[in-house]
N, C-alpha and C positions, 0 to 999 in steps of 0.2 A: 396374263398373269405377270409376265416380265415386264410389259409397260407399265403396268400399275405400280411394280415395285421401283422403277425406275423414276416414277413421280413421286413416291413416298419419302425419297431422301437420297442422299448419296449413298453409294454403295459402299462395303467393308473395305475395298481396295483404294476408293478415293479418299474415304475418311483416313486410311492409314497413311496414305501419302501425304495429306495435309498435316497430320500430326507429326511425321517426320519432318516435314518443311518448317514446321513451327519450332520443332526441336533444334534444327539445324541453324535456324535464324536466332535464337535465343541468345547464345554467347556473343554474337556481333551485336545484336540489338541491344543486349544487357551491358555489353561493355562501353558501346557507345553513350548509353544514357549514364553510367558510371562517370565516365570521363566528363561529360556535358555538366553532371551534378558538381564535381570537384572543381571544375574551371569556372562555374558560374556561383559559386558559393559566396557566401557573406557580402551579398551586394554586387558582387564582380559581373553577375549577368546584366543587372539593371545599368550600370555605369558603362558597360561596354568593355571592360577590362577582360572578361572571359573569353571575348572573340579574339582579342590581341594575344592572349595565352595560346589560343589554339592555333593561331598564325604562326606564332613563334615556334610553336611545337613543329608545324609544317616546314618551317624554314629549316629547323635543325635536322629533321629527317632527310630533306632535299639535299643541304650541305654535305651530310655523311655518306650519301651516295655517290656523290662527285668524288668525294675522299677516298674513297674504296676504289672506284676506277682508276684515279690518279696513283694511287699507292701501288697498285697493280701493275701499271705500266712504267713509272717511273722509278720504283723502288725495288719490287719484290721480282720483277721479271728478269733482272740482269745481276752478274755478279757484283760485290761490294764497290769494287774499285769503279767499275763503269757506273754503278748506281750513283756513288758521290758525284761523278761527273754530270751525269743527268740531272741530280737535285740542284747542283750548283747552276747548270744552265737554268733549271726552272726557277731558281732565286732570281738569277741575273735578268731573266726575261720577264718575270712576274712582279717580284719583289722591289727591284730596283726602280721600275716605273711607279710602282705603287708608293714608294718613299715619296716620290713627287707629286703624286696624285692625291696621297692622303691629307695634306694641309688643305687641299681645295674642297674635299668632300664636304666638311662641316660647315664652312662659309657658303658653299653651294646650296646646299640643303637648307642653310638658314635663311636664304633669300626666298625660299618656296613654302613659307608657312600654310598657305593655302591648298597646297597640293600633297599633303604627307600622305594620303590614302593611295593616290596616284603614284607617288614615289615609291612606296613600297611595293604595289602591284606591279610597277615597271621593273623594279629590281627582280621581283620573282619571274615575270614573263621573259625578261633579257635571259637570266640564267636558264629557264626551258630551252631558249632558242640555242644559248651557247653549249648546253648539255647534248643537243643534237648535232651542233657542229663537231664537237669533240668525240661523238661516238664514231665517226670515219676515220679518226686518227689515233684512236686511243691503242688500237692493237698493234700499230707500228711505231708509236712514239714520234710520228713526224713533228717538225717545227711549227706546222700549225696549232699543234695543241697547246702551244704555250701562250700565245696571244690569246686564245679563247679562256685559257685557265686565269690569265690576268683579268679578263672580263669578268669571269666568275668571282674572282677575289674582291673586285672593286664592287661589285654589285651586293656580294655579302657584307662587306664593311658599310656601304650607302644604307642598308637595310638596317643594320645594327645601329646607325648613327639616329636615323629617324625614328626607330622603336624607342630608344631612349628618351627622345624629344617627344614622343606620343604620350609614355605613361603617365606623366603628371596630369595629362587632360583627362585621363581615365579612372581616376581614383574613386572608389566607392566612398561613401560617408565613413567617417571614423578609421580610415584605412591609411597607414603611413605609407610612404613611397618605398621605403625599403622592403617593407612586407609586400608589396605589389611588385617590386623587381623579383624578390625571391621566388614568388610563385611562377613569373613568367621565366626567369632563368630554370628553374626546377622541371617545367614543361619542355624546354629544350632539350636538357639533359636526358630526361626519360625517354623522348622521342628519338634521340639519336642513339641511345643504348637499344631501343627497340628496332631501329631501322639498320643499325649495323650488320647484323646477322642476316636480315634479307638481302642487304646489299651484297654480303659475302656469298648467299646462296645464288644470287643473280649472276654474280661474276663466274660460277662454275658453269653457267649455260654458255657465257661468252664475254669477253671484256667490254662490249658496248652495252650490255644489258642493265647495269646499273646506272647508265647514264639516261637509257631509255626510261627507267623507274625515276630517276631525278627530274625528268622532263615532264612527266605525268604529275608528280607531286608539286612542282613550282607552277604548273598550270592551274591546279586546284588552289595553291596559295594566292596567286593573281587574282583569281575569283573571290577568294574569302577576304581579301584586303579591302575589297570595295564595301563589304558588309559592315565595317567598322562605323560607329556612329559620325554622323557629320561634324560634330564638335572637335573630332581629330584635326580637322582642316580650319579650325578657327584659329586666329592670331590676335584675339583681343587681349589687349595689356602687355604684350610681347615686346621685348626689344632685344636686339642683339649684344651679345657679350664678348669681351676680350679677355684673354688668359693674362695679357700684360697692358697695363694703362697705357694711354698715348703719351708721348715723350714731352717733357716740359710741363711745368705746374705741377700742383697737388693731385692727388689722386682723386677722381670724381666720385661721387656718391650716385646711387642708383635715383632717378627721379621718380616721383609719383605720379600714377596716372589718373588721380582725381582730377575733375574739373576746377578749373579757377586757380591752379598753380601758375604763377608767373616768373619769368627769369628774374634771379636774385633772391628769390625767398628760401627758406629752410629746405624745402625739398627739391628745388629746382636744380639742374645741372649745366645751365648755360654758363660757359666761363670763357676767358680769354678776350681780346681786344676786339674781335668781331661777333662776339656773342654768340658763338657756335655751340651747338649743344654736345657734349662729350658723351659718347656711349660709355654706359657704366663697365668697369672691368671687375674681374673675379678679385682682385687685390684689395678692392674697396669694401669688401665684406668680412674681411679679416683672414688671417693665414691658414686656418684650418684647412680649407679646400685646397690651396695650393700645395701644402704639405702632404696632404691626403693623395693629391694627384702624384707627387713625386713618389711616395711610398707605392702606390698602385703601378706606376711606370717600372718600378724595380721587379714587382710581382709578375707583370705581363712580360718583361724581358726575359725573366726565368722560365716563364712557361714556354715561349718561343725557343729558347736554348735549349731546353730539355727534352722537346719535341724532336729536333732535329739531331742533336748531339746522341741521346740515347737511343734513337731508332738505328743509327749506324754503328754505335758502339756495341749494342746488343746484337746485332747482325753478325758482327765479326766476332765477339766476344760473349757469347750466351752467359746467363746467368748460371750458376753451378748446376749440373746436372740437368739442364734444360735445354731444349731447342731455341732457336733465334725466335721462332713464331710465339712459342708459349712465354718465352722471356719478355717479349714485346707485349704481348697479352697481360702478364700479371703487372707490368708497370702501367698499361693503360687502364686497366681495371681499378689499380689501386689509384690512380689520379682522378678518373671518373668518381669512385667513392668517396674520395675525399672533398671533391667538388660538390657532390650532392649534399654531403653531410654540412659544409661549410655553408651552403645555400638555406638549410634547413635551419642551422644553428643563427644564422643570421636574421633570420625572422624572430626568433626568441630573444635575441641582443638588441633588438632594434631601439629600445630605449636607454641604453646602457652606453653612455660616453663614447662616441665613435672614435674621437682621436685616440683614447686609451687602447681601443679594439685594434685600430690600425697599428699603433706601435707596438702593441703586445704580438700580433701575429706576424709582423715583420721580424721581429726578434725571435721567434720561434721559428720560423723559416730559415733565418741565418743560421741558428743554433744547429738545425738539423743538418742544413748544407756543410756546415764545418765538421759536424760528426761523420758526415758521408765521405768528405774528403780524407779525414784522418783513419776512419775504420771503413774503407771501401769494402763493401760485400753486396751480396743479394739482398738480405734484409735490409741495409741501408739505403740502397738504392729505391726499392719498393716504398721504403718509409719517407725519403724525399719527395717521390712523386705523389704520395698521397697526402704530404705536408703542403705541398705546393698547390695541389688543388684546393685543399681547404682553406689554406690562407688566403689565396687568390680570391676565392667566393666571399669570404669574411671581409676582406679588404675593400673589394669593390662595393658591396652592399653597404659598408661603414662609409665609404666616399659618396655613394648617392645619399645617404641620410645627411651627411653634411652638406652637400648642394641643397637638398630640400630645406633644411633648417637656416643656413646662412644667406643662399641666395635668393634674393628678392624674386617674386613669381613672374615679374616682367621679363626678367633676364634668364630665369630658369631652365626654360626649353634650349636657349642658346648654350648655357654652359654645360648641358649635357651632351650636345652635339660637339663642342669644342673638346671636351675631357675624352670623349671615346675615341676623337679622332688621334688625341695624342697619344693614349693608350694603344691603339693599333699601331702606330709608328713605333713605340718601344717594343711591342711583339716582333716586329719585323727585324729590328736591329738585334734582338736577342737570338732570333733564328738565323741570321747572317753569322754571327759569331759561332753559333752551334755548328754550323756546316763547315766553317772554315778550320774549326781546332782539329788538331791530332787526335786520334782515337785511343785516348789514354784516361782511363777511369778516374783516377787521382786527379789528374789536371783538370778533368772537365768539372768535377765536383767542386775543385777550388776555384774555378772561374765562375761556377754558379753562387758560391758563396761570396765572391768577390762584387758580383752584380747586386746582391741582396746588401753587402756592406757599403756600398755606395749609395744605395737609397737610403739605408739607415742614417748614414751620415748627412744626407740631404735633408731628412724629414723628422726622424724621431724628436730631436731636440724641440723644434718647432711645434710638433703635435703636442707633447707634453705640456710646453709653456701654453699653448692655447687651451688645453683642458683645465690648467690651473686658473686661468683667467676667466674662463667660462665664455659662453657664445655671446657676441655682440647683438645677435639677433633672437628672438624668442623662438621657442620649438614651433613646427607646423605639425598638425595632427595627421 
């Protein structure tokens, strides 16, 4: 009888076990399907953009794990004065060499157009190894931690440069570049927000555990990078761009890639006594891109400044009625919400005069910074953090739109690489100012306003003039 029942079908306990198993899997499989549906919507799955969105989410999650581990060692584990010394040492050992390396990252990666998948995978796997290296020193804060941190920083920025260069290759039909970058950026922000509390939880187990988590995430990212479409490694029709045209002579115009063009015709660029071909420069496509880059450099310098300055200011002088940790959390959440909102709004504003958007958000950030300096308070600090996040996101997306619109396809990939490197250098400069400044709130907000004022003086007039004249190139869908 028992044998017959065993052949009739699974028993009640086995059926219940399977039901419980399915119930436990549903939240994870359902979430995974929802994420995949969102990242692959509107043709992003067919073009390969969906995989890049997922890769950037992995990148953000891994980076925030390392950030949690370093913050606990370099910042939170010691008194404020000692922490300033440690962060100053961190900047000296990591940021100073990065200032020298940053100008090399773009041109170096620009010479590897056929190895973009390998470059992104390499940056992921290198950070996995470096995370393991740091895990042995993170508890003690030994000097060996800092060279490894420099390596992580360089690999992270190298990934960012390559990612910016790859996006134009993966645009779905009728998809603007600014919309694509909005999706990629938003995925990174969401992944960072989700991974940060996980990293904090791992930190309670031990200071090395967030680094173990980062290692596992980056290994997965390295594998995922090789699943991108092969066209990511295609360099068909591309040429390298320069931010400044060659000395001497008139500014060159980009050459056409169509067959049959000869030196001396209207689309050629061979000039000079020896007939050498000049590489096209960004100045040759109008002032919008350069002025947009100047405005974005001001936003990026502000971001670096606020991160370091407010970290120490709020630790020593928390917001009214709050602890240092809660004060930092309020400012961090405000900046993150502003950044996410700016990314979402940027997609909606993608067809509305990017020059006007860049000039407007720079003026908005400058106005809030001035108010924060004059009426320094908890509300104004949080408002400046949120405004900085929002305006930086909108300004960067608008710069992407101008590069898409004004830079010919043959040099657009290179333009993204060079502009991203310049913006990272601006962030480093802003961070250095933030760590060196005395912990005075009014003084700090005044310096923040000064950084934005310099950017406005350099770019706003040119942006408005370019907007009145209109684009010298047709818009790109």
